[in-house]
N, C-alpha and C positions, 0 to 999 in steps of 0.2 A: 662415653663421658658426657657428651652434649645432652643426651637424653636424661642422664642422671641430674645434671645441673638444671635442666628444664623442670623436672618434677620437683626438685628442691625449691625452685623459685615459685612454682605453683603452690607448694605447701606453705611457704612463707607468706605468700599473699593471702591465702585462705585463712591462716592463723591471724594475720593482721586484721582482715575483715571481720573475723569472729570476735576479736578483741574489741573492735570498734562497735560492732553490733551489741556487745554485752553492755556497753555504756549507754545504750539508748533505752529510755523507758518505753514500756508498751504504749501503743498509740490508741488503744481502745480500753474503755473501762469495763468493770465486771457487770454493770447494769446491762451492757450490750453483749458481752461474751460469756459471762458466768465463770470466768477463769481468774485465777490469782497467782501471782509470782511467789516463789519461795526463793528469795535471793540468797539465803544461806546455802541451799542446795546448789544453786548456780555457782556459788563460790567454792564448792568442793566439800562442804560438810554433808554427811550422809543424812538421809531422812530419819533414821533412828536416832542419830545424835541430836537433830533438831527437835524431834518429839520429846526426847528425854530432857533437853534443856528447857523447853517450854513447861514441862511438868515440874521441873525443879524450881523455875521462877514462880509458877503458880503456888506451889506448896510453901515456898518461903513467905509469900504474901498472905495466904489464907489458912495455913495449917502449922507453920513452923513456930519456933520460939519467939520470933519477932512478928507474928501474924497481926493483921489489922481486923480480922473477921472473928466475931464472937456470937455464938448462938445463945438465945434466951428462951428457956422453956422448950415446949414441944413444937412451936410454930413460928418463932421469930428469930431474927439475927440482926446485928448492926455491924457497920464498918466504922472504925474509929481512926481519927487523925491522932495517933498516939502522942505526938509531941505536944499537942494542944489539949489532949484529953477530952475531946468532944466528938460528936457525930455530925457529919455535914451532909447536906443534900447532894453535894458534889460526890462525896465518897460513896454514899448509898447508891446513887445512880451509876457510878463507876462499877461498883460491885455487881449491880444487876446486869450491866452490859457485859461484864466478864462472864457471869453465869449463863446468860443466854447464848453468848458466842461459843462457850465450851459445853453447852447442852447440860447444864446442871440445874434442873428444874427446882429441886427442893431448896437449894441455896437461893435461887431467884425468888421463890415464893416467900421464904423467910424474910428476906430483905425488904420485899414489897410490903408485907404485912406490918413490919416495924415502921416503915416510912409512912404508910397510910395512917397507922394508929397514932404515932407520936408527932409526925412532922406535917402532914397535910391538913390544911384548913378545910373543914367540911361545910362551913357556912360563913357568912359575914363578907366584908369587903374583899378579903383575900381568898375567898372560896376557890379551891382547886390548886392554889399555890402551896409551897412547902416552906416551913421554917428552915432557914439555911443552916442553923446550928442548934443542937440540943446537947444536954449532958447525956452521959451514957445510960442514965436511968430514964431518959425520955423527957426530962424537964427542959422546957425551951430556954435557950440562951438568947434567942432573938425570935420575934414573931415574923420578921420580914423574910422574903425569898431572895435567892440569887439565881439569875436566869439560866446559868449553865446547868444547874441541877434539873430544872424542868426540861431542858433540851435533851439530856440523857435519859431522864425518866420516860419521856414520851417515846423516844426512839427505841429504847430497850423494851418497853411494853408492846410496841408494834411488832418488834422482832419476836417477842414471846408469843404473841397471837399467831404470827406466821409459823413458828416452830411447833408449838404445842396445842394450838387451837384455843378456844374460849370456853370449853365445857368441861374443864378438868378441875374446877374449884374456884378459879379466878377468871373473870371475863376481862382479859388483858386489853383487848381493843376498846371496850367501853371505858376502862380506866384511863387509857390514853386520850380518848375523845372527851372525857370529863375535864381533863386538864386543858385541852385545846379550847373546848367550848367555853369553859369558865374564863379563860384568858380573853376571849373575844367579847365577853360581857362587861369587861372593865371599861369605864368611860372617864377615868381620872377622878371619879368620886372617891373621897377619902384619900386622894392622892395615890390611888392604886391604878396602874395602867396595864394595857395588854403586854404580854411577853415580848411581842414584836412591835417596834415603834410604828404606829399607823402611817405616818407620813413617809418615813425613810425606808420602811420595810426591812429594818435591821434589828437584830436582837438587842435588847436593853442590857445595861450592866445589872441593874435590878429594876423590876417593874413597879417601883414606888418612888415618889418624890424626886429628890435631886438625882438619884441614880438612874432615872429613866431618861435623863437628858444627854447621856453619852453611852458608849458601848465599850466592850472589852474585845480586842481582836482575837483573843484565844477562845472566845465563845462562838466563833464563826466556823461552822462545819457545814458548808453548802450541801454536801451529800446527804446529810440528815433530812434536809427539807425535801430532797428528791425521794427519800423513803416515805415521808409524810404524804407527798403528792400521790404516790402509788398506792399506799395501803392504809392511810389514816381513815379513809372512807368518811370524811367529814364534809364533803361538798366543796372543798377549798383547793382542789388540786392545782389549778392554774395560779392561785395566789402563792402557794408554796413554791412552785417553779419560779415565780417572779422573785420570791425571797432568796432562793438559791442564786439567781442571777445577780441580784443586788449585793449579796454577800461577797461573791467573787469580785465584783467591781470595787467594793469597799476595801478588800484586802490589797488590791493593787495600789490604792491610795495610801493606806496606812503603813505599808512596809517600805522601808528606805530602799531606794533603787540601787544603791552602791554597796550596802552591807547585808541586805536581806533581814535586817532587824526591825522589830516593831515595838511600840510602847505597850505597857500593860493596859492602859486605857487610852481612848481617843474620842474625839468628836465624831459625829456621824459622817462628816466629810473626809475623815481620815487624818485630820490635823491633830497636833498634840493638844492635850486637854488644857495645859497651862493653868491649872486650878490651884488655889491656895487652900482648898479644902481636902484634897486627897493627893497623895504622891503616886503618879502613874505615867510619867512621861518617858521613862527609861525601859529598856529590855531587862525584865527581871522574872520572877517566879512564874506568874501566869503566862508570860510570853513564851516560855519553853514549849508550850503545847502547840503553838502555831505550826511549826514544821510538820508535826504529826497530823494535825488536822488537815493541812493542805495535801499531805500524802494520802489520807483517807479519801478526800474528795477526788484526787487524781485517779487513784486505783479503782474507785467505784464509778466515777462519772467521766473523767477525762474530757471535760467540757471547756477547760481553759488551759489547754496543753502547752501552748507556746510560752505563755507567761509563767505558768507553774514550773516548767522545766528550767526556765531562766532563773526563777526564784531559787530553786533547789541548788543550782550551780553557784549563784551569788552568795547564798547563805553559807554553804559549805566552804566556799572560797574565803569568806571572811574568817570563819573559825579556823581554817587551816593556816591562814596568815598569822593567827595568834598562837599557833602551835597546837597540833592535834592532841597533845597530851597536857597542854597547859592553859588552853583558853578558859576563861572564867565565866561565871553565870550571871553577871550583871554588867551591862554596857549602856551608854547612851545610844540612841538609835543610829547616830552617825558613826558609831564605832569607837568613840572616845571613852576615856575612863569616867566612871560615875564619881561625882563629888560626895555623894552620900550613899553609904552601903546599908541596905535594908537587912535587918536580922531576921532570924527564924528560930523558934524553939529555944530562945534565950541565948543564941549564938549570933555574933555579927562578924562575918568574914566573907571574902570572895573565895569561891571554891570552883573546882572542876567537877561540877555536880553530875551525879549519875542520871538525874532526870533529863538534863540537857544532852549528855552523852547519848542517851537513848533516842531522843527525838531527832537529833542531828544524824543519827544512823538511819532512822526510818525514812528520812527524806531522800535517801539514796535511791528509793523506788521512783523518784521524780527527777533527780538530778542527773546532769550529764558531766559533772565535774570528774576530772581524770583520777581523783583520789577518793572517789565516793566509796569504793570498796573498803578502803582503810577505815572509814567510819563504821562500817558494818562489823569488821573484825574487832574494833575497839569495844563495841557493845557486847559481842560474843564473849570477850575475855574479861568484861567488867565484873567486879564483885560488889555485892550489896552489903556493905559493912560500914562501921563508923569511920568518919573522917579523922584526920590526925588530931584535931582539937576535941574529939569526942562527940561531935554532932552526928546524929543519925536520924534519917527521915525514912522510916519504914513505909509510910503512907504515900506521899506524893512522888518521891523517887521510885517507890515500888510500883505504883500504878503506871507511871510513864514508861518504866522499863518493861512491864508486862505488855502494855498496849503496843509499844514499838516493836517488841519481839513478835507479837501476834501479827502485826502488819507485815513485817519483813518475811515471815514464814508462811504467809498466805492464810493465816487463821483469823484475821479480822475481816469478817465477811458480811455481805448483804444477805440477810436471812429471808429467803423468799417463801411465801406460803405454798402449800400444796395446791396444785392446779385444780380448779373446779370447772365443771360444765353445768351451766344453768339451762335447763331444758324447758322448751315451750312447745306444747302440743297444739297443732293447728288443724282445723277441719272446717268443711263447709261445701259450698257449691262454686259456681264459676268465678265469682269475684274473689274467693279465697284461692281457687285454683290458678287464676291469672289468665285474663283474656287479652291484655294489652301486649303489643309487641315489645320485646326486650330491646332496649336501645343501648348504644355503645357506653353511655354514661353509667348504665346499670351494671356493667361488668368491670368497672374500674375502682381502684382504691378500696377493695374489699379486704377487711382484716383477716389474718389467719386465725383470729380468735372467733370468727363467726362461721359456724359449721351447720351443715345439713346432713341428717341421716337419710340416705336414699330410700324412698318409699316403694320404688319399682326398679327392676333391672333396666339399665339404659346402656347397652353395649356401645352405641355410637358416641356416648359421652364418656365412656370409660368408667362407668359407675355401676356398682353392684348393690343389690337390695341389702339393706341393713348395715351398710358401711358409712362411716363419716367422711365428708368431703368439705372443702372450703365452699362456702355458700354462694357460689356463682350461679345465677339463674340459668335454667329453670330449677325451681326448688320442689316441684311436685312430681309430675310425670315428664317423660322425655321431651315433649314438644309443647309444654304449656308455657304461659307467658309470665309477665311480672305480677307479683302478688304483694299484699300488704306485709307479709312476713319478711320480704326482702329489706325494706327500709325500717321495719320494726327492729330487726336484729342490729342493723348498722347503727341506728340512733341509740338504742339501749346500751350498746357497748361503750359509747363515749362517756358514760357515767359510771362504769364499773371498774373495779381495780384490775390491774394488768394480769393477775393470776386467774381471773374469771373469763371463761369463754361462754358464748351464747350458742346453744344448739337448738335447732328447730326440726320438728317432724311435721310434715304437712301432707295429710291424706284428704284430698278434696275431689269432688266429682261434679263437674258442670251440669246444671239442670236438675240436680237431685232435690228431693224434699228432705226435711229433717228425719223422716221415717227411715231413710237409708242407714242411719246411724243408731237405730233402735235395735239393740242386740237380740231381742227376742222376737221382733216383728219384721226385720229387714227382708227376709226371704219372700214374704207375701208381697211386700212393696216392689221388690225387684221383678217378681213374676209378672206383674202387670205393667212394667215399664217398657218403653220403646227399645228397639234393638240397639240404637246408638248408645243409650245409657247402659244397657246390659254389657256391651262391649267394653266400656270404660270400667265397669265394676269388675269384669274378668281380670283386669290388670292387677287387682288386689285380691286375687284368688276367690273372687265372688263375695268377699266380706270386708269392706273398707274399715268398719269399726274394729274388727279383730286385728287387721293389719296395723291400725293405729295403736292399739293396746299392746300388741306383740312388740312393736318397735320401741314403744315407750319402756316396756319392761326390759328389753335388751339394753337400752341406753342406761337405765338405772342400775342394772346388774354390772355395768362397766363403770359405775361411779357417778353418773349424771344425777343432778338433783332437779326434780320437777318444780318449777317456779310459777307456772301459769298455763292456762289453756286459752287459746284464741279461736274464736268462731266468727265466720262471716257467712251467714246463710239466712234465708227468709224469702227471697224473691219467689221461689216456687211454692211457698206456703202463704202467700199474700192473702190476708183476710182471715187466716186461721187463728182464732182467739185462744186455742189450746196450745199454740206454739210455745209459749214460755214454759208450760208444764212439760211438754215433750223435750225441750232443751234441758230442763232440770233433770229429767230422767236420764238423758244421755250423759250429762255432766256427773251425776251421782254414780252412774255405772262405771264411767271412766275411772273416777277416783277409787272406787271399790276394787276394780280390776287391776289397778297399778299399786294397790296396797296402801292407799292414803285415806285419811279421815275425811268425812264430809266437810265441805266448805274450807278445806285446808289451803287451797291455792285460789287465786282470783280467776274468774272467767271474764275475758274481755270480748265483748260482742259489738261488732261494727254495724252501723246503720247501712241500709241500702241507699242507692242514689237518692239524694234529697229532693224534696218537692221544689226547692228553689232552682234546682237544675233540671226541672221537669221530669223527675224520675218516674218511670212508668209503674214502679211498684212502691212509690214513696209512702203510700198509705200504710204500708207494713211497719214503718218506723214507729208509729204509735204503739203497736203491739210489742215491737222490740224493746221499747223504752219501759215496758212493764216488767222486764226480766228481773231487775233488782228486787222486786217485791216477792219473787219466788226463790231467788238465790241471793242470800245476803252478801256473798262475795263476788257478785256480778257487777260489772261496770259497762256502760254503753258508750261507744266511741262515735262521736258525731261525724256525719259525712257532709255537713253543710260546707259548701264552697269547694269541695273536692272536684277536680276536673272529670268530665264524663265523656264517654264515647258517643258516636252519633245515634246509637240505638237507645240512648237514655236509660239503659239497663245496666250497662257495665261502666266501670271507671276507665278513664284514659290512663296512660302511663304516669303522667304527672299526678293524676288523682290517686293512683296506688301509692305513689311516693308520699303524698301528703297524708293519706289515711294510715299508712304504715308508721309514719312518724307520730301520728296521734295515738296509735296503740302504744307506742314506746313512751310517750309523754305520760300516759296514764300509769303505765307500769313503773315509771320512775317515781311518780308521786306515791305509789304504793310502797315502793322500796324505801323512800325517804321516811314515810310514816312508820314503817316497821323498824327503821334503823335504831 
């Protein structure tokens, strides 16, 4: 009997702990984990039920009798705010976000073509921005933009680039960059400003005139800036991360600490607008989006966990105190009743609106409120139908219902690009092979995105020929030293999107002439070489050039993309005025043998130890600098000031670090030019 009681007690405790754990939001975001919760399934709904419900909600919004999506001709479509009989940048960008999230490319492209053709300014002071409202035939109702439209356009275009690539008819990433770059060109001329306020680093209500002096809390989705930082590829990654940080700080100021309510509009310091020109000091229609936006930021980033969890609990607690079936959709931010009720669609009334029912359920992913599950069930059972007075909002209620359901079911996701490996082929003699001793600093903080394909078998290192490894030196043969490629890869990675890896293949032989890499003449050169060089050549099966090409072809067959060729060679050819021609022949042969067009990737050639460092072969630099005359895609990397070893022939470890960074700096310039 005692044993039975004991096990019952253990079971009860475990059930209690399980219940307590179910109340806890996840501690890490999807940027880190790649995982999403399906709260409906956790609450007992089956996956098939959830999938069917999501499809039902989508169909009601995009295909049913009350749809808001309408196709135009063979290539366009628009989303209409039915109750106002117009097309809004908000709705078009919402439609595009829906399409990319649910992998509906044709729908996305149709909406984008309509947006670009009818709504986006292609020139003038507002170039890049979108008319916030048009008639359904495309005639503008307004020339001015509303910043939330641009926010969703940019993010959905980046996601489209990640999901479908940029070579299927629309260059999605370039379109996103056009909006971003156009925004940064605004200097308040003609009263048109950047999308993000330059001083506050917060999104404007509208980037023109009076509207640029304040913000809308419902426009703040910090996670979107995290997306831009990773994949906009516009050179502003740190700026966007700072904007995300500022946006989270702003929300803490703008949201009432006791109710969780926020105003529709506010000053940049979070205080109420108190303007006689616009009504925006209460929690009304725009404000319904804030709990959903905070939920998205939490589930993707989880960078403001403690405050956001407290917010979710506070917000749901206030609504629950008003009655989970009876809370209304307009309040003063302190929770008191509004004295003026704003109307919509010709109706003026307080309602238990589906849009707010939806977003208050979504925040259950963040909340620790003990009734949070009740909010989720309320959304599941909610109907999208006219209210008792006949008012019906297919558009705004519909999108908030869809987005909230997507979030709760784990279907509102970060769309990451397919992983890429940018490959750099390296060859040369001892300064590319690496003669400096590898120091502790050279083995630390190496990104998992920096890879080396092993050029020889190294059992002691646990490395096999032709396999990829994290690029911990040595990168050439088993006992070689630090090379320029070490810090080339490290530095280059800092400027590349997170889905891009840098892979290097380095086949170099100390003391060799360029003739070793001449595919048709190397044997004669090796035959007359000293034994020590022959022994090194044997490690590459007697043909370093072929090893380099074979490895490059193996890498590309696995999906790597050759982006450049690095050479550091010339000491053994000092005074050879034909050296540039010989290098050109090697370069041309490499490109041909890896299936690439002539001059299709840059050749980066480093100088030997400079004359200012008393380089014993410094005279060769004059010949090396002739290389761009023979190879249009060649760039010479200066060795001036790079640290040298005592022999004045090789670089020191610090010299290799500096030289490698210079190779990277040149490649970054090339990438920026090609962007």
